[in-house]
C-alpha positions in Angstrom: -44.5 119.6 -52.5 -44.9 122.8 -54.5 -46.8 122.0 -57.7 -45.6 123.5 -61.0 -48.0 125.9 -62.6 -49.7 125.0 -65.9 -48.1 126.5 -69.0 -51.5 126.8 -70.8 -54.0 129.4 -69.4 -56.9 127.1 -70.4 -55.5 124.5 -68.1 -55.5 126.8 -65.1 -59.2 127.2 -65.3 -59.6 123.5 -65.9 -57.5 122.8 -62.8 -59.7 124.9 -60.6 -62.8 123.1 -61.9 -61.2 119.7 -61.3 -60.1 120.5 -57.8 -63.7 121.5 -56.9 -65.1 118.3 -58.4 -62.4 116.2 -56.6 -63.5 117.7 -53.3 -67.1 117.0 -54.0 -66.3 113.4 -54.8 -64.0 112.9 -51.7 -66.1 110.1 -50.3 -66.1 108.1 -53.5 -62.3 108.6 -53.9 -61.7 107.4 -50.3 -63.8 104.2 -51.0 -61.8 103.5 -54.2 -58.5 104.1 -52.3 -59.5 101.7 -49.5 -60.7 99.0 -51.9 -57.8 99.1 -54.3 -55.0 99.4 -51.7 -52.5 96.6 -52.2 -50.6 95.0 -49.2 -47.0 96.1 -48.8 -44.5 94.3 -51.0 -40.8 93.9 -51.0 -38.3 96.8 -50.9 -39.1 99.3 -53.6 -40.3 96.7 -56.1 -43.9 96.5 -57.1 -45.9 93.5 -56.1 -46.1 91.1 -59.1 -48.0 88.2 -57.5 -51.1 88.0 -55.3 -53.3 85.1 -54.1 -56.2 83.8 -56.2 -58.6 85.3 -53.6 -56.9 88.6 -53.8 -57.1 88.5 -57.6 -60.8 87.8 -57.5 -61.5 90.6 -55.0 -59.2 92.9 -56.9 -61.0 92.2 -60.2 -64.4 93.0 -58.7 -63.0 96.1 -57.0 -61.3 97.3 -60.1 -64.5 96.9 -62.1 -66.5 98.8 -59.5 -63.8 101.4 -59.3 -63.7 101.7 -63.0 -67.5 102.3 -63.1 -67.3 105.0 -60.4 -64.3 106.6 -62.0 -65.7 106.6 -65.5 -69.0 108.1 -64.2 -67.5 110.6 -61.8 -63.7 111.1 -61.8 -62.4 110.4 -65.3 -64.7 112.7 -67.3 -63.8 115.6 -65.0 -60.3 114.9 -63.7 -58.7 113.0 -66.6 -60.3 114.8 -69.5 -57.8 116.0 -72.2 -56.6 119.5 -71.3 -56.8 120.5 -75.0 -60.5 119.7 -75.4 -61.1 118.9 -79.1 -57.7 119.9 -80.3 -56.3 118.0 -83.3 -53.7 115.6 -82.0 -52.4 114.9 -85.4 -49.7 112.2 -85.4 -49.3 112.1 -81.7 -50.1 108.8 -80.1 -50.6 107.7 -76.5 -47.7 107.0 -74.3 -47.5 103.8 -72.3 -46.8 103.9 -68.5 -43.8 101.8 -67.5 -43.0 102.1 -63.8 -44.1 101.7 -61.1 -46.4 99.0 -62.3 -50.1 99.4 -62.1 -51.6 98.5 -58.7 -48.1 98.2 -57.2 -46.8 99.1 -53.8 -43.7 101.3 -53.4 -41.9 101.3 -50.1 -40.5 104.9 -50.2 -41.9 108.4 -50.0 -40.2 109.2 -53.2 -41.0 107.5 -56.5 -40.1 108.1 -60.1 -42.7 107.7 -62.8 -41.6 106.4 -66.2 -43.4 106.2 -69.5 -42.5 105.4 -73.1 -41.6 108.3 -75.5 -44.0 109.4 -78.2 -42.5 110.1 -81.7 -42.6 113.9 -82.4 -43.5 114.9 -78.8 -42.0 118.1 -77.6 -43.1 117.6 -74.0 -45.4 115.7 -71.8 -48.3 116.6 -69.5 -48.4 114.6 -66.3 -51.5 114.5 -64.0 -51.2 112.8 -60.6 -54.1 112.6 -58.0 -54.0 111.4 -54.4 -56.8 109.0 -53.8 -58.0 110.2 -50.4 -56.2 113.6 -50.0 -56.1 116.9 -51.7 -52.9 116.0 -53.5 -53.1 117.1 -57.1 -50.4 117.7 -59.7 -50.6 118.8 -63.3 -47.2 119.6 -64.8 -45.3 119.6 -68.0 -41.9 118.0 -68.6 -39.7 117.3 -71.6 -38.4 114.1 -70.1 -40.1 110.7 -70.1 -39.9 110.4 -66.3 -40.8 112.5 -63.3 -39.9 112.2 -59.6 -42.6 112.6 -56.9 -41.4 113.2 -53.4 -42.9 113.7 -49.9 -45.6 111.2 -50.6 -47.9 110.0 -47.8 -47.6 106.6 -46.3 -50.7 104.5 -47.0 -51.9 106.8 -49.7 -53.0 105.6 -53.2 -52.0 107.7 -56.3 -53.4 107.7 -59.8 -51.4 109.1 -62.7 -51.6 109.5 -66.5 -49.6 111.3 -69.1 -50.1 112.8 -72.6 -47.7 113.9 -75.3 -47.7 117.6 -76.4 -46.5 119.1 -79.7 -47.0 122.7 -80.9 -49.5 123.3 -78.1 -51.5 120.3 -79.1 -52.2 117.4 -76.8 -52.1 113.7 -77.8 -54.4 111.2 -76.0 -53.9 110.5 -72.4 -52.7 107.0 -71.5 -55.0 104.8 -69.2 -54.4 105.9 -65.6 -52.2 103.7 -63.4 -52.3 103.3 -59.7 -49.6 102.9 -57.0 -49.8 102.9 -53.2 -47.1 104.2 -50.9 -46.2 102.0 -47.9 -43.3 103.2 -45.7 -44.2 101.4 -42.5 -44.8 97.8 -41.3 -47.1 96.8 -38.5 -45.6 95.6 -35.3 -46.0 91.8 -34.9 -48.5 90.5 -32.4 -47.1 87.8 -30.1 -49.2 84.6 -29.8 -47.6 81.9 -27.7 -46.5 80.7 -25.2 -49.0 82.8 -23.2 -47.2 85.6 -21.4 -46.6 85.0 -17.7 -46.8 81.2 -18.0 -44.6 78.6 -16.3 -43.0 76.2 -18.8 -41.3 72.9 -18.2 -40.1 69.8 -20.2 -39.0 70.9 -23.7 -38.0 74.4 -24.7 -40.9 76.3 -26.1 -41.7 77.3 -29.7 -42.2 81.1 -29.8 -45.0 82.1 -32.2 -46.3 85.4 -33.4 -48.8 86.6 -36.0 -47.3 87.2 -39.5 -47.1 90.8 -40.7 -48.4 91.6 -44.1 -45.5 92.5 -46.4 -42.8 91.3 -43.9 -39.8 89.4 -45.4 -38.3 88.3 -42.1 -38.4 89.0 -38.3 -35.9 90.0 -35.7 -36.3 88.1 -32.4 -34.8 89.0 -29.1 -34.7 86.9 -25.9 -33.4 88.2 -22.5 -33.6 87.5 -18.8 -33.9 91.3 -18.3 -37.2 93.1 -18.9 -35.3 96.0 -20.5 -33.4 93.6 -22.8 -30.1 95.1 -21.7 -28.5 91.7 -21.9 -29.5 89.5 -24.9 -29.4 85.7 -24.8 -30.7 85.4 -28.3 -30.8 87.8 -31.2 -31.7 86.2 -34.6 -33.3 86.9 -37.9 -35.8 84.4 -39.2 -38.1 84.3 -42.2 -40.7 82.2 -40.2 -43.3 83.5 -37.7 -42.1 81.0 -35.2 -38.8 80.0 -33.6 -37.7 76.8 -31.7 -35.7 78.0 -28.7 -32.4 76.2 -28.5 -30.7 78.1 -25.8 -29.7 76.7 -22.4 -32.1 78.2 -19.8 -31.9 78.2 -16.0 -34.5 76.8 -13.7 -36.7 79.4 -12.0 -35.6 82.3 -14.3 -38.1 84.6 -16.0 -37.4 85.1 -19.7 -38.6 88.0 -22.0 -39.0 88.0 -25.7 -40.2 90.3 -28.5 -40.2 90.5 -32.3 -39.8 93.2 -35.0 -40.9 92.8 -38.6 -38.5 93.6 -41.5 -38.8 94.2 -45.3 -36.0 95.7 -47.3 -34.9 98.9 -45.5 -38.1 99.1 -43.5 -38.4 97.9 -39.9 -41.5 97.9 -37.8 -41.7 98.9 -34.2 -41.0 96.2 -31.6 -44.0 94.0 -30.6 -45.1 94.0 -27.0 -43.0 91.9 -24.7 -44.0 88.5 -23.5 -42.5 86.6 -20.6 -42.4 83.0 -19.3 -40.8 81.3 -16.3 -38.5 78.3 -17.0 -39.2 75.8 -14.3 -37.5 72.5 -15.0 -36.5 70.7 -11.9 -34.7 67.8 -13.6 -31.1 68.7 -14.4 -29.8 68.4 -17.9 -27.2 65.7 -18.7 -24.1 66.6 -20.6 -22.6 64.5 -23.5 -19.1 63.2 -22.7 -18.2 60.9 -25.7 -17.2 60.1 -28.2 -15.0 63.0 -29.1 -16.5 65.1 -31.9 -13.2 64.8 -33.8 -13.0 61.0 -33.6 -14.5 58.5 -35.9 -17.2 56.3 -34.4 -17.6 52.6 -35.3 -20.8 50.5 -34.9 -20.5 47.9 -32.2 -17.3 49.7 -30.8 -18.7 53.1 -29.9 -20.9 54.2 -27.0 -22.6 57.5 -26.7 -22.0 58.6 -23.2 -23.2 61.4 -20.9 -23.1 62.6 -17.4 -25.4 61.1 -14.9 -28.4 63.0 -13.3 -29.1 62.3 -9.6 -32.1 59.9 -9.1 -32.8 59.8 -12.8 -35.1 56.9 -13.8 -34.0 56.8 -17.4 -32.5 58.8 -20.3 -34.1 59.6 -23.6 -31.6 59.4 -26.5 -32.1 60.8 -30.0 -29.8 60.4 -33.0 -30.4 62.1 -36.3 -28.7 62.7 -39.6 -29.8 66.4 -39.5 -28.9 68.9 -36.8 -32.6 69.9 -36.6 -33.6 66.3 -35.6 -36.3 66.4 -38.2 -35.6 62.7 -39.0 -34.6 60.3 -36.2 -32.6 57.2 -36.8 -32.5 56.5 -33.0 -35.3 57.5 -30.6 -35.0 55.3 -27.5 -34.9 55.2 -23.7 -32.1 53.6 -21.7 -31.5 53.3 -18.0 -27.7 53.7 -18.1 -25.6 56.7 -19.1 -24.5 55.2 -22.4 -25.9 53.9 -25.7 -24.0 51.6 -28.0 -24.4 52.4 -31.7 -26.2 49.6 -33.5 -26.2 48.2 -37.0 -29.4 50.1 -37.9 -27.2 53.2 -38.5 -25.6 53.5 -41.9 -21.8 53.8 -42.2 -19.9 56.7 -43.7 -22.2 59.6 -42.5 -22.3 62.3 -39.9 -24.9 62.1 -37.1 -26.2 64.4 -34.4 -27.3 63.3 -31.0 -28.8 64.6 -27.7 -30.1 63.2 -24.5 -32.5 64.2 -21.7 -33.1 62.8 -18.3 -36.4 61.6 -16.9 -37.2 61.5 -13.2 -40.6 60.8 -11.6 -42.4 61.5 -14.9 -40.7 64.8 -15.5 -38.1 65.3 -18.2 -35.1 67.6 -18.4 -34.4 69.9 -21.3 -32.4 68.4 -24.1 -28.7 68.4 -23.7 -26.5 70.3 -26.1 -26.2 68.6 -29.5 -23.1 66.7 -30.3 -22.1 65.1 -33.5 -20.0 62.2 -34.7 -18.8 60.7 -38.0 -19.7 57.0 -38.3 -17.0 55.3 -40.3 -16.9 51.9 -42.0 -16.9 48.9 -39.8 -14.3 47.1 -41.9 -12.2 47.5 -45.1 -11.4 44.7 -47.5 -8.0 45.0 -49.1 -6.7 43.2 -52.2 -3.4 43.4 -54.0 -2.0 41.6 -57.1 1.5 41.8 -58.5 4.1 39.8 -60.5 7.5 38.6 -59.4 9.8 35.8 -60.3 7.6 34.9 -63.3 4.6 34.3 -61.1 1.4 36.2 -60.3 0.8 36.9 -56.6 -2.4 37.9 -54.7 -2.9 39.1 -51.1 -6.3 39.8 -49.6 -7.4 40.6 -46.1 -10.0 42.6 -44.1 -8.9 45.5 -41.8 -11.3 46.5 -39.0 -12.4 50.1 -39.1 -11.3 50.6 -35.5 -7.7 49.8 -36.5 -7.8 52.1 -39.5 -9.4 55.1 -37.8 -7.0 54.8 -34.8 -4.4 56.2 -37.2 -6.6 58.1 -39.6 -7.9 60.4 -36.8 -4.4 61.4 -35.6 -3.1 64.9 -36.4 -0.6 65.1 -39.2 3.1 66.2 -38.8 6.0 66.3 -41.2 8.4 64.0 -39.2 8.1 61.4 -42.0 10.2 58.8 -40.1 7.5 58.8 -37.3 5.0 57.3 -39.8 7.1 54.1 -40.0 5.3 51.9 -37.5 5.2 48.3 -36.4 1.4 48.1 -35.7 -0.3 44.8 -35.8 -1.5 45.2 -39.5 2.0 46.0 -40.7 3.2 42.9 -38.9 0.3 40.8 -40.2 0.8 41.8 -43.9 4.6 41.5 -43.5 4.2 38.0 -42.1 2.0 36.9 -45.1 4.6 38.4 -47.6 7.4 36.6 -45.7 5.5 33.3 -45.9 5.0 33.7 -49.6 8.6 34.5 -50.2 9.8 31.5 -48.1 7.5 29.2 -50.0 9.6 29.9 -53.1 12.9 29.8 -51.2 13.8 33.4 -52.0 17.0 34.9 -50.7 17.1 38.0 -48.4 17.8 40.1 -51.5 14.9 38.5 -53.4 12.6 38.9 -50.5 13.3 42.6 -50.3 12.6 42.9 -54.0 9.5 40.8 -53.7 8.0 43.1 -51.1 9.1 46.1 -53.2 7.0 44.8 -56.2 4.1 44.4 -53.8 4.3 48.1 -52.7 4.9 49.4 -56.3 1.4 48.1 -57.3 -0.3 50.8 -55.2 -1.5 53.6 -57.6 0.3 56.9 -57.3 -2.0 59.9 -56.5 -1.3 63.4 -55.2 -2.6 64.2 -51.7 -4.7 67.1 -53.1 -6.5 64.6 -55.3 -7.1 61.8 -52.8 -7.7 63.8 -49.6 -8.3 67.4 -50.7 -5.2 68.5 -48.7 -2.0 69.8 -50.2 0.1 67.5 -47.9 -1.3 64.5 -46.0 1.3 61.9 -44.9 -0.3 58.5 -44.4 0.4 55.8 -41.9 1.0 52.4 -43.4 -2.5 51.0 -42.5 -4.0 54.0 -44.2 -2.1 53.4 -47.4 -3.1 49.7 -47.3 -6.8 50.6 -47.0 -6.9 53.7 -49.2 -5.0 51.8 -51.9 -3.5 55.1 -53.2 -0.6 57.3 -52.1 2.2 59.6 -53.1 5.9 59.0 -52.8 6.2 59.4 -49.1 3.2 57.2 -48.4 4.4 54.1 -50.3 8.0 54.7 -49.0 6.7 54.7 -45.4 4.8 51.5 -46.1 7.8 49.7 -47.7 10.1 50.7 -44.8 7.5 49.6 -42.3 7.1 46.2 -43.9 10.8 45.6 -44.3 11.5 46.4 -40.6 8.6 44.2 -39.4 9.8 41.4 -37.1 9.1 38.7 -39.6 11.3 40.2 -42.4 13.6 42.4 -40.3 15.6 44.2 -42.9 17.1 47.6 -41.9 15.9 50.6 -44.0 16.1 54.3 -44.1 13.9 57.0 -45.8 15.7 59.0 -48.5 14.3 62.5 -48.8 15.3 64.5 -51.9 14.9 68.3 -52.0 15.8 71.0 -54.5 14.9 74.7 -54.3 11.9 75.6 -56.4 11.1 71.9 -57.1 8.7 69.4 -55.7 10.5 67.0 -53.4 10.7 63.2 -53.6 11.0 60.3 -51.2 12.4 56.8 -51.6 13.8 54.0 -49.4 17.3 52.8 -48.8 17.7 49.1 -48.0 20.7 48.0 -46.1 22.9 45.5 -48.0 26.4 44.5 -48.8 27.9 43.8 -52.2 24.7 44.5 -54.1 24.7 46.3 -57.5 23.3 49.7 -58.2 23.1 53.1 -56.6 23.5 53.4 -52.8 23.9 55.9 -50.0 26.1 55.6 -46.9 24.9 56.4 -43.5 26.3 55.7 -40.0 28.8 53.2 -41.4 26.2 51.2 -43.4 25.3 51.0 -47.1 21.7 51.6 -48.2 20.7 50.8 -51.8 18.2 53.0 -53.5 14.6 51.6 -53.8 12.1 53.5 -55.9 8.6 52.6 -54.5 6.4 54.5 -57.0 7.3 52.7 -60.3 7.3 48.9 -60.8 9.9 49.2 -63.6 12.6 49.9 -60.9 14.5 47.3 -59.0 16.8 47.6 -55.9 19.7 49.9 -56.8 18.0 51.4 -59.9 18.3 55.2 -59.6 16.3 57.8 -61.7 19.4 60.0 -62.1 17.8 62.1 -64.9 14.9 62.9 -62.6 16.8 63.6 -59.4 19.8 65.4 -60.9 20.7 68.4 -58.7 18.6 67.2 -55.7 20.0 67.0 -52.2 19.4 63.7 -50.4 18.8 63.6 -46.6 18.9 60.2 -44.9 16.1 59.8 -42.3 16.7 56.8 -40.0 13.6 55.0 -39.0 
């Protein structure tokens, strides 16, 4: 960097004298530079926090440095260029950035200070701690950019205001250190060239001062031309979770990173993976299916001549907390009551043979659903209050819940065992009162109308989620197509056996609606004809509607499509 020339002739002579004195005191300056150097920080920000030990050491060093500087450097180097000139109203400026004793990770830094009222310009003095760098310049601005700074170098700087050729007091000097490089990490373990077996190793390396994170590479090629692992991690260790082959040599190395600065690669370590026991592979349950305690087995492929298998189940993918950690002789493990319902779990397995263990299998996960669901309904009909309760096993619920959704609404009308069971109970209740076929249909309608209406987006988080009947019974909520499907399913169950159709109403630009048509002859109210039969309108979402009651004001202009089911 070419230094600007002093504007005051007296300063030029003073500059020469200061350079000579700085060279004479080079040893003392180097000691101060070494003692006050701060470890690299983050990006271009100054370090704002250090350890207690560092603070104690720094305090002692700063005091010693201050004594040396006050006795040697400051009188000569930082003396006011104007001697005994009258400074008048000029006051000392205050340094702002970079902060005192900070580290900048760039070879260019801008110094900032506070303005002084009445100042016409400012004199800035900068000295390199262990080099011949020296700058004495004038500027009208309250900042100045230094460039081409030396990595690892410490710099002191101070500034004074100038008016009418008179100098105000210099501010206390501030120090910053330039750090534009990071040390390469040193690898620690596993020892290079070793033979590893059993569990995958934990790769460890020495932390690098100032590093924010590390780049790790793993390869089965010494030139790293093919990478098996390429990750960034904030830790100085990494648990290998890649599938490795028996008898293969693996190579790994690490690079430190902070902001835009990368270190060189560490040296390369290698190890041989020598595991003779094959790794089992999980086979079930499917990771998209819901598991049920007492009904679900974790299963995996067998390993020839394996003595046993070690199974781990955790509620975290890192297996930091284990809910199951057991050994079995078969290639399955049945989920027990010790595991809590309604949670996602992760599991893995390893084989053991003659005292040697395989690596862990790949990690699978499953969602553990509820073992059972109690259901309860209350409604009024015929001047009486009715109640129906039951318990539906989780396995029956999830058999439908785990199925993919489609928009063939008639396909959701089923005759599964729980539809048949609930329909049979309703039929018995109706028969106990001697209800006619028409009254029985209306009795079941009132039962369905008690289910609270809720949009799919509110109950499932999905815009459209058609429910099977057993889902609506368990969830105890549903929108129009859900309760319509439930009513049609109950009516067509073998115990009631009344023909129904779904009535789908659509209108451009409007949200559609679905109801049910119940086959009948000579009934009153609104009806639709299909395939030579008459189906009376049944609104399943509102208990104020009976068979044949039609919300004409709501469905005016809608087109009705009859869906046989």
